[in-house]
C-alpha positions in Angstrom: -10.6 -115.5 76.4 -13.2 -113.5 74.9 -12.6 -112.6 71.4 -12.5 -108.8 71.0 -12.7 -107.4 67.6 -9.8 -105.2 66.9 -10.7 -101.7 67.4 -10.1 -99.2 64.7 -7.5 -96.7 65.5 -8.7 -93.4 66.8 -8.5 -90.6 64.5 -7.2 -87.6 65.8 -9.3 -84.7 64.9 -7.2 -81.8 63.8 -8.6 -78.5 64.2 -8.8 -76.9 60.7 -7.6 -73.4 60.6 -9.8 -71.0 58.7 -7.9 -69.1 56.0 -8.3 -65.4 56.5 -9.1 -63.4 53.4 -6.8 -60.4 52.8 -8.9 -57.3 53.1 -7.7 -54.2 51.4 -7.9 -50.9 53.1 -9.6 -48.1 51.3 -6.3 -46.6 50.3 -5.2 -49.9 48.9 -8.3 -50.2 46.8 -7.8 -46.7 45.4 -4.2 -47.5 44.4 -5.1 -50.8 42.9 -8.0 -49.3 40.9 -5.8 -46.5 39.6 -3.2 -48.9 38.5 -5.7 -51.1 36.6 -7.2 -48.1 34.9 -3.7 -46.9 33.9 -3.0 -50.2 32.4 -6.2 -50.3 30.5 -5.8 -46.8 29.3 -2.3 -47.5 28.1 -3.6 -50.5 26.3 -6.2 -48.5 24.5 -4.1 -45.4 23.7 -1.1 -47.2 22.2 -3.1 -48.8 19.4 -5.0 -45.5 18.8 -1.7 -43.6 18.5 -0.4 -46.1 16.1 -3.4 -45.9 13.7 -4.2 -42.1 14.1 -3.5 -40.2 10.9 -1.4 -37.1 11.1 -3.4 -33.8 10.9 -3.8 -32.5 7.4 -1.9 -29.1 7.1 -4.3 -26.3 6.4 -3.5 -23.9 3.5 -2.8 -20.3 4.5 -5.7 -18.0 4.2 -6.2 -16.6 0.7 -5.5 -13.0 0.0 -8.1 -10.9 -1.7 -8.8 -7.2 -1.6 -8.1 -4.0 -3.4 -5.4 -1.4 -3.6 -6.4 2.3 -4.0 -3.9 4.6 -5.8 -5.0 8.2 -5.2 -4.6 10.9 -7.9 -1.4 12.7 -7.6 0.6 10.0 -5.8 4.3 9.9 -6.8 5.8 6.6 -8.1 7.6 6.2 -4.8 4.4 6.3 -2.9 2.9 3.7 -5.3 5.8 1.4 -4.8 5.5 1.6 -1.0 1.8 0.9 -1.2 2.3 -2.2 -3.4 5.0 -3.5 -1.0 2.6 -3.1 1.9 -0.4 -4.6 0.2 1.5 -7.7 -1.0 3.4 -8.1 2.3 6.8 -7.6 0.6 10.0 -6.2 1.9 10.3 -2.5 1.4 11.9 -1.6 -1.9 10.8 -4.8 -3.7 8.4 -3.0 -6.1 10.8 -0.2 -6.8 13.4 -2.8 -8.0 10.7 -4.7 -10.1 9.7 -1.4 -11.8 13.1 -1.3 -13.5 12.8 -4.7 -15.0 9.0 -5.1 -15.5 9.1 -4.3 -19.2 6.4 -1.7 -18.9 4.7 -0.4 -22.0 5.7 3.3 -21.7 6.1 6.1 -24.2 9.6 6.3 -25.6 10.0 9.8 -24.0 9.6 8.2 -20.6 12.9 6.3 -21.0 11.6 3.5 -18.7 10.5 5.8 -15.9 6.8 5.0 -15.1 6.2 8.3 -13.2 3.0 9.7 -14.6 1.7 6.5 -16.0 0.8 4.5 -12.9 -2.8 5.4 -13.3 -4.7 6.3 -10.1 -7.5 3.8 -9.6 -8.6 0.9 -7.4 -7.0 -2.4 -8.3 -7.9 -5.9 -7.3 -5.4 -8.0 -5.4 -5.3 -11.8 -4.8 -2.8 -14.6 -4.3 -1.6 -14.4 -7.9 -0.8 -10.7 -7.8 2.8 -9.7 -8.1 4.5 -6.2 -8.2 5.2 -6.8 -11.9 1.6 -7.7 -12.7 0.2 -4.8 -10.7 2.5 -2.2 -12.3 1.7 -3.6 -15.8 -2.0 -3.3 -14.9 -1.6 0.4 -13.9 0.4 1.3 -17.1 -2.1 -0.6 -19.3 -4.9 1.3 -17.7 -3.1 4.6 -18.3 -2.6 3.6 -21.9 -6.3 3.0 -22.2 -7.3 6.3 -20.6 -4.6 8.4 -22.2 -4.4 6.6 -25.5 -7.2 8.6 -27.2 -6.3 10.6 -30.3 -7.1 13.8 -28.3 -4.5 13.0 -25.7 -1.8 11.4 -27.8 -1.8 14.1 -30.5 -2.6 17.0 -28.2 -5.4 19.5 -28.6 -5.1 22.1 -31.4 -4.9 24.9 -28.9 -1.8 23.5 -27.1 -0.2 21.3 -29.8 1.5 19.1 -27.2 2.5 15.5 -27.3 1.5 12.8 -24.8 4.5 13.0 -22.5 4.4 16.8 -22.2 0.7 16.7 -21.6 1.1 14.2 -18.7 3.9 16.3 -17.3 1.8 19.4 -17.2 -1.1 17.4 -15.8 1.0 16.1 -13.0 1.8 19.7 -11.9 -1.8 20.7 -12.3 -2.8 17.7 -10.1 -0.3 18.8 -7.4 -1.2 22.5 -7.4 -5.0 22.5 -7.7 -7.9 21.1 -5.7 -10.9 21.7 -7.9 -11.7 21.1 -11.5 -12.1 24.9 -12.1 -8.7 25.7 -10.5 -7.1 22.9 -12.5 -7.9 24.6 -15.8 -6.6 28.0 -14.5 -3.3 26.4 -13.2 -2.9 24.8 -16.6 -3.4 28.2 -18.2 -0.8 29.8 -15.9 1.7 27.1 -17.0 1.0 27.7 -20.7 1.2 31.5 -20.3 4.6 31.3 -18.5 6.0 28.8 -21.0 4.9 31.0 -23.9 6.7 34.0 -22.3 9.8 32.2 -21.4 9.2 32.7 -17.7 10.3 30.1 -15.2 7.3 28.1 -13.8 8.4 28.7 -10.2 6.1 25.9 -8.9 6.5 24.7 -5.3 5.2 21.3 -6.4 8.2 20.6 -8.6 10.6 21.8 -6.0 9.0 19.5 -3.4 9.5 16.6 -5.9 13.1 17.5 -6.2 13.5 17.4 -2.4 11.2 14.4 -1.9 8.8 16.2 0.4 5.4 17.8 0.5 5.1 21.2 2.2 3.8 24.7 1.8 6.9 26.2 3.2 9.5 27.2 0.5 12.6 29.1 1.6 15.0 31.1 -0.5 17.6 28.4 0.1 15.2 25.9 -1.4 14.8 27.9 -4.6 18.6 27.7 -5.1 18.7 23.9 -5.0 20.5 22.4 -8.0 18.0 20.1 -9.7 16.2 20.0 -13.1 13.0 19.8 -11.0 13.7 23.2 -9.4 11.5 25.3 -11.7 12.5 28.4 -9.8 15.9 28.2 -11.5 15.6 25.7 -14.4 13.6 26.9 -17.4 10.7 25.0 -19.0 9.0 21.9 -17.7 10.7 19.4 -15.4 12.2 16.4 -17.2 9.4 14.0 -16.1 6.0 14.1 -14.6 6.1 14.8 -10.8 3.2 12.4 -10.0 0.4 10.3 -11.5 -2.4 12.6 -12.6 -6.1 11.7 -13.0 -8.3 12.3 -16.0 -9.5 15.7 -14.8 -6.0 17.1 -14.6 -5.2 15.7 -18.1 -8.3 17.3 -19.6 -7.2 20.6 -18.0 -3.7 20.3 -19.4 -5.1 19.6 -22.9 -7.6 22.4 -23.0 -7.2 25.1 -20.4 -9.6 28.0 -20.4 -8.5 31.3 -21.9 -7.0 33.9 -19.5 -4.0 36.1 -19.0 -3.0 34.7 -15.5 0.6 34.5 -14.6 0.5 34.0 -10.8 -1.7 32.2 -8.3 -1.7 31.4 -4.6 -4.1 29.6 -2.4 -4.8 32.2 0.3 -6.9 29.8 2.4 -8.5 26.4 1.7 -11.0 26.9 -1.2 -9.7 30.4 -2.0 -7.1 30.3 -4.8 -6.4 33.7 -6.3 -5.2 34.0 -10.0 -3.9 37.3 -11.4 -1.7 38.7 -14.2 -0.6 41.6 -11.9 2.5 41.0 -9.9 1.7 43.7 -7.3 -1.7 42.1 -6.7 0.0 38.7 -6.5 2.3 40.0 -3.7 -0.7 41.3 -1.8 -2.3 37.8 -2.1 0.9 36.2 -0.9 1.0 38.4 2.1 -2.5 37.5 3.0 -1.6 33.9 2.7 1.4 34.4 5.0 -0.8 36.3 7.5 -3.3 33.5 7.6 -0.5 31.0 8.2 0.8 33.1 11.1 -2.7 33.4 12.6 -3.3 29.6 12.4 0.1 28.9 14.0 -0.4 31.3 17.0 
């Protein structure tokens, strides 16, 4: 026998299958990318949120400005203006005025009417109704505290409170410096004769209004400020006069005038004759009727 070397077993060649790579569609790639970005963003934001400091609160804007108090304003008007300027509820300053401990003359009996000096006052975050009222009264004391005012001039021999009361009427009734002196003289002449002042300005104060129309019914109102009925000066000033009105009250020019009426703006007629005064009043009424028609 022939020797035959053993043959190695045949290897069966298996066909290797190629592994297909999974291919993403365009939509799949978009979804996957968005998800990865969301994860990365969350990973960044969370630490930032943890370390970010809270915002520092900003202080409110500071208040600075001025408050103008015109000549002749009544105390009530001043209180309302202070409330508005300081952003306070209406009536706050009026209440404060009663407890502010204002440095007023004894004759005022705590009523600051006439001594809230008309001027322009600074306002800031520290301003309060009390501080502002005290500032006004202090300014009045400086302007009215001269010997001439406190003692009264030799021609009138009046004290401070009476002078300010007369000046407040003068301020309300006259528009010019020349007319202020004449109105002050009418007041003095009437007081000297024992005549009622019959001033519409005092009656308006009693009725808390400002008007040129005065009826017969108005003149019968029961009030110490109704100078058609009550003799003498009203019990308090009827407003806060300026320095011109005070000077007029201290030293009015000589004259025998007892009556006056402003016939038209800039034309105030003064007279000592009642008949002439009635004619002036009729001209005033006629001008009013013409303006209204």
